[in-house]
KOLKE-393362 format. One record per residue: x, y, z of N, C-alpha, C, O in turn; residue in one letter. Coordinates in Angstrom, 1 decimal. Layout:
N
DRENLUM  n.xx  n.yy  n.zz  ca.xx  ca.yy  ca.zz  c.xx  c.yy  c.zz  o.xx  o.yy  o.zz  rest
DRENLUM  X  Y  Z  X  Y  Z  X  Y  Z  X  Y  Z  A
...
***
This chain:
97
DRENLUM  n.xx  n.yy  n.zz  ca.xx  ca.yy  ca.zz  c.xx  c.yy  c.zz  o.xx  o.yy  o.zz  rest
DRENLUM  -23.1  54.2  52.4  -22.6  54.9  51.2  -22.9  56.3  51.4  -24.1  56.7  51.7  M
DRENLUM  -22.0  57.2  51.2  -22.3  58.7  51.5  -22.7  59.5  50.2  -22.1  59.1  49.1  I
DRENLUM  -23.5  60.4  50.2  -23.7  61.1  48.8  -22.7  62.2  48.7  -22.0  62.6  49.6  T
DRENLUM  -22.7  62.7  47.4  -21.6  63.7  47.1  -21.8  64.8  47.9  -20.8  65.4  48.4  N
DRENLUM  -23.1  65.3  48.2  -23.2  66.5  49.1  -22.7  66.4  50.4  -22.2  67.3  51.0  S
DRENLUM  -23.0  65.1  50.9  -22.5  64.8  52.3  -20.9  64.7  52.1  -20.2  65.3  53.0  Q
DRENLUM  -20.3  64.1  51.2  -19.0  64.0  51.1  -18.3  65.5  51.2  -17.3  65.7  51.8  C
DRENLUM  -19.0  66.4  50.3  -18.5  67.9  50.3  -18.4  68.4  51.6  -17.4  69.0  52.0  E
DRENLUM  -19.5  68.3  52.4  -19.6  68.7  53.8  -18.5  68.2  54.8  -17.9  68.9  55.6  R
DRENLUM  -18.3  66.9  54.4  -17.3  66.3  55.4  -15.8  66.9  55.0  -14.9  67.1  55.8  L
DRENLUM  -15.7  67.2  53.6  -14.4  67.9  53.1  -14.2  69.2  53.8  -13.1  69.6  54.3  K
DRENLUM  -15.3  70.0  53.9  -15.2  71.3  54.3  -14.8  71.3  56.0  -14.1  72.2  56.6  S
DRENLUM  -15.4  70.2  56.6  -15.4  70.1  58.0  -13.7  69.6  58.2  -13.1  70.1  59.1  M
DRENLUM  -13.3  68.8  57.4  -12.1  68.4  57.4  -10.9  69.3  57.4  -9.9  69.1  57.9  A
DRENLUM  -11.2  70.6  56.8  -10.2  71.5  56.4  -9.8  72.2  57.9  -8.8  73.0  58.0  L
DRENLUM  -10.7  72.0  59.0  -10.5  72.6  60.3  -9.7  71.5  61.3  -9.5  71.8  62.5  K
DRENLUM  -9.4  70.4  60.8  -8.9  69.5  61.7  -7.5  69.2  61.2  -7.0  69.2  60.1  I
DRENLUM  -6.8  68.8  62.5  -5.3  68.5  62.1  -5.0  67.0  62.0  -5.8  66.2  62.5  K
DRENLUM  -4.0  66.5  61.4  -3.9  65.0  61.3  -3.9  64.2  62.6  -3.1  64.6  63.4  P
DRENLUM  -4.7  63.2  62.7  -4.7  62.4  63.9  -3.6  61.4  63.9  -3.0  61.2  65.0  T
DRENLUM  -3.3  60.9  63.0  -2.2  59.8  62.8  -1.4  60.2  61.6  -1.7  60.9  60.6  L
DRENLUM  -0.2  59.6  61.9  0.8  59.6  60.7  1.1  58.4  60.3  1.1  57.5  61.1  E
DRENLUM  1.5  58.1  59.0  1.8  56.7  58.4  3.3  57.0  58.2  3.6  58.0  57.5  I
DRENLUM  4.3  56.2  58.6  5.5  56.3  58.4  5.9  56.0  57.0  5.2  55.9  56.1  S
DRENLUM  7.5  55.7  57.0  7.9  55.2  55.7  7.5  53.9  55.2  7.5  53.6  54.0  K
DRENLUM  7.3  53.1  56.3  7.0  51.6  56.1  5.5  51.5  55.9  4.6  52.3  56.1  K
DRENLUM  5.1  50.3  55.3  3.8  50.2  55.0  3.0  50.0  56.5  3.5  50.0  57.6  D
DRENLUM  1.6  49.9  56.2  0.7  50.0  57.4  0.4  48.6  57.8  0.3  47.7  57.0  I
DRENLUM  0.4  48.5  58.9  0.3  47.1  59.5  -0.9  46.9  60.5  -1.8  47.7  60.6  G
DRENLUM  -1.0  45.9  61.3  -2.1  45.6  62.1  -2.3  46.9  63.2  -3.4  47.4  63.4  V
DRENLUM  -1.2  47.3  63.8  -1.3  48.1  64.8  -1.9  49.6  64.3  -2.8  50.2  65.0  K
DRENLUM  -1.3  50.0  63.0  -2.0  51.2  62.4  -3.3  51.1  62.1  -4.1  52.1  62.2  E
DRENLUM  -3.7  49.8  61.6  -5.3  49.8  61.3  -6.1  50.0  62.6  -7.0  50.8  62.7  I
DRENLUM  -5.6  49.3  63.6  -6.4  49.3  64.9  -6.3  50.7  65.6  -7.2  51.0  66.3  L
DRENLUM  -5.2  51.5  65.4  -5.2  53.0  65.7  -6.1  53.8  65.0  -6.6  54.8  65.5  D
DRENLUM  -6.2  53.3  63.7  -7.1  54.0  62.8  -8.6  54.0  63.1  -9.3  55.0  63.1  I
DRENLUM  -9.0  52.6  63.4  -10.0  52.2  63.7  -10.6  53.0  65.2  -11.7  53.6  65.2  S
DRENLUM  -9.8  52.9  66.1  -10.0  53.7  67.2  -10.1  55.1  67.2  -10.7  55.7  68.1  I
DRENLUM  -9.6  55.7  66.3  -9.5  57.1  66.1  -11.1  57.3  65.5  -11.9  58.1  66.1  A
DRENLUM  -11.4  56.5  64.4  -12.6  56.6  63.7  -13.7  56.5  64.7  -14.6  57.4  64.7  L
DRENLUM  -13.7  55.5  65.7  -14.7  55.2  66.8  -14.8  56.6  67.7  -15.9  57.1  68.0  D
DRENLUM  -13.7  57.2  68.0  -13.7  58.4  68.7  -14.1  59.6  68.0  -14.6  60.5  68.7  L
DRENLUM  -14.0  59.8  66.7  -13.9  61.1  66.1  -14.9  61.1  65.0  -15.7  62.0  64.7  H
DRENLUM  -14.9  59.9  64.2  -15.6  59.7  63.0  -15.2  60.3  61.8  -15.3  59.7  60.7  E
DRENLUM  -14.6  61.5  61.8  -13.9  62.0  60.6  -12.4  62.4  61.0  -12.1  63.2  61.9  L
DRENLUM  -11.5  61.6  60.2  -10.1  61.8  60.6  -9.2  62.1  59.6  -9.4  61.7  58.5  I
DRENLUM  -8.1  62.9  59.8  -7.1  63.1  58.7  -5.9  62.4  59.0  -5.5  62.4  60.2  K
DRENLUM  -5.2  61.8  58.1  -4.0  61.0  58.2  -3.1  61.5  57.5  -3.3  61.8  56.3  I
DRENLUM  -1.7  61.8  58.0  -0.7  62.2  57.3  0.0  61.1  57.0  0.1  60.2  57.7  S
DRENLUM  0.7  61.2  55.7  1.4  60.0  55.1  2.9  60.8  54.9  3.0  61.9  54.2  I
DRENLUM  4.0  60.1  55.6  5.2  60.5  55.4  5.5  60.7  53.7  5.1  59.8  53.0  H
DRENLUM  6.2  61.6  53.3  6.4  61.9  51.9  7.3  60.6  51.3  7.2  60.2  50.2  P
DRENLUM  8.1  60.2  52.2  8.9  58.8  51.6  8.2  57.7  51.8  8.8  56.6  51.8  N
DRENLUM  6.9  57.7  52.0  6.2  56.5  52.4  6.4  55.4  51.0  6.6  55.7  49.9  A
DRENLUM  6.2  54.0  51.6  6.4  53.1  50.6  5.4  53.0  49.5  5.7  52.6  48.4  K
DRENLUM  4.2  53.5  49.8  3.1  53.5  49.0  2.5  54.9  48.7  2.8  55.7  49.6  N
DRENLUM  1.9  55.3  47.6  1.2  56.7  47.5  -0.1  56.8  48.3  -0.6  55.8  48.8  N
DRENLUM  -0.5  58.1  48.4  -1.6  58.1  49.3  -3.0  57.5  48.9  -3.9  57.2  49.7  A
DRENLUM  -3.0  57.5  47.6  -4.3  56.6  47.1  -4.3  55.0  47.2  -5.3  54.3  47.2  K
DRENLUM  -3.1  54.7  47.5  -2.8  53.3  47.8  -3.3  53.0  49.4  -4.1  52.2  49.8  T
DRENLUM  -2.6  54.0  50.1  -3.2  53.9  51.6  -4.6  54.1  51.7  -5.2  53.3  52.3  F
DRENLUM  -5.3  55.2  51.1  -6.6  55.4  51.2  -7.4  54.3  51.1  -8.2  53.9  52.0  L
DRENLUM  -7.2  53.6  49.8  -8.0  52.4  49.6  -7.8  51.3  50.6  -8.8  50.6  51.0  N
DRENLUM  -6.5  51.1  51.0  -6.3  49.8  51.9  -6.9  50.2  53.2  -7.6  49.3  53.8  A
DRENLUM  -6.9  51.4  53.9  -7.5  51.9  54.9  -9.1  51.7  55.1  -9.8  51.2  56.0  I
DRENLUM  -9.6  52.2  53.9  -11.1  52.2  53.7  -11.5  50.7  53.6  -12.6  50.4  54.0  C
DRENLUM  -10.9  49.7  53.1  -11.2  48.3  52.9  -11.1  47.7  54.4  -12.0  47.1  54.9  A
DRENLUM  -10.0  47.9  55.0  -9.8  47.1  56.2  -10.5  47.8  57.3  -10.7  47.1  58.3  L
DRENLUM  -10.9  49.1  57.4  -11.9  49.7  58.4  -13.2  49.7  58.3  -14.0  49.8  59.2  T
DRENLUM  -13.5  49.8  56.8  -15.0  50.2  56.6  -15.3  51.5  56.6  -16.5  51.9  56.7  G
DRENLUM  -14.3  52.3  56.4  -14.5  53.8  56.5  -14.8  54.1  54.9  -14.5  53.3  54.0  A
DRENLUM  -15.3  55.5  54.7  -15.6  56.0  53.5  -14.3  57.0  53.0  -13.9  57.8  53.9  E
DRENLUM  -13.9  56.9  52.0  -12.9  57.8  51.5  -13.6  59.2  51.2  -14.7  59.3  50.7  P
DRENLUM  -12.7  60.3  51.9  -13.3  61.7  51.8  -12.4  62.5  50.8  -13.0  63.0  49.8  I
DRENLUM  -11.2  62.4  51.0  -10.3  63.3  50.3  -8.8  63.0  50.3  -8.3  62.5  51.3  S
DRENLUM  -8.2  63.2  49.2  -6.6  63.0  49.3  -6.2  64.5  48.8  -6.6  65.1  47.8  I
DRENLUM  -5.3  65.1  49.7  -4.5  66.3  49.5  -3.2  66.0  49.6  -2.8  65.7  50.8  N
DRENLUM  -2.4  66.1  48.7  -0.9  65.9  48.7  -0.7  64.5  49.6  -1.1  63.4  49.3  N
DRENLUM  0.0  64.8  50.7  0.3  63.6  51.6  -0.7  63.5  52.9  -0.3  63.0  53.9  N
DRENLUM  -2.0  63.9  52.7  -3.0  63.8  53.7  -4.1  63.1  53.1  -4.5  63.3  51.9  E
DRENLUM  -4.8  62.2  53.8  -6.2  61.7  53.4  -7.1  61.8  54.4  -6.6  62.0  55.6  I
DRENLUM  -8.3  61.8  54.2  -9.4  61.9  55.2  -10.4  60.9  54.8  -10.7  60.6  53.7  V
DRENLUM  -10.7  60.4  56.0  -11.6  59.2  55.9  -12.8  59.4  57.1  -12.7  60.0  58.2  V
DRENLUM  -13.9  59.0  56.7  -15.1  59.0  57.5  -15.7  57.6  57.9  -16.0  56.9  57.0  Y
DRENLUM  -16.0  57.2  59.2  -16.8  56.1  59.4  -17.7  56.5  60.7  -17.2  56.9  61.7  R
DRENLUM  -19.1  56.4  60.5  -20.0  56.6  61.7  -19.6  55.6  62.8  -19.3  54.4  62.7  R
DRENLUM  -19.5  56.2  63.9  -19.3  55.5  65.3  -20.5  54.8  65.6  -21.6  55.4  65.4  S
DRENLUM  -20.4  53.5  66.1  -21.3  53.0  66.8  -21.6  53.2  68.2  -22.5  52.7  68.7  S
DRENLUM  -20.6  53.9  68.9  -20.6  54.4  70.2  -21.8  55.4  70.4  -22.1  56.3  69.6  S
DRENLUM  -22.4  55.3  71.4  -23.5  56.4  72.0  -22.7  57.3  72.9  -23.3  58.2  73.4  N
DRENLUM  -21.6  57.2  73.1  -20.9  58.1  74.0  -20.2  59.4  73.6  -19.7  60.2  74.3  N
DRENLUM  -20.2  59.5  72.2  -19.8  60.7  71.3  -20.7  61.5  70.7  -21.8  60.9  70.5  I
DRENLUM  -20.6  62.6  70.3  -21.4  63.4  69.5  -21.2  63.0  68.1  -20.1  63.0  67.6  E
DRENLUM  -22.1  62.5  67.3  -22.1  62.0  66.2  -22.2  63.3  65.1  -22.9  64.2  65.3  H
DRENLUM  -21.4  63.2  64.0  -21.4  64.3  62.9  -22.7  64.2  62.2  -23.2  63.2  61.8  I
DRENLUM  -23.3  65.3  62.2  -24.5  65.3  61.4  -24.2  65.8  59.8  -23.7  66.9  59.5  E
DRENLUM  -24.5  64.7  59.0  -24.0  65.0  57.6  -25.4  65.1  56.5  -25.3  65.3  55.3  I
***
């Protein structure tokens, strides 16, 4: 679990990144969860864009993604969500929070 100050730091870092993935109008499936998990392993902090006409709202997607990937929710901004999960890989530069 991350602290409020760590969450704020990650929010400020997220302002500089572009969405890594997009969730379409349909619900998220196994493929999308695997893609998100891989992106988290590679980047730790990712922004996900949600189609405006998606089946569910951003908060529902955020909760589902965090539950299924073990990620921490960082922010929701309109149709974009940000999640963080520390990577277990030693081959990347970890985010210091």
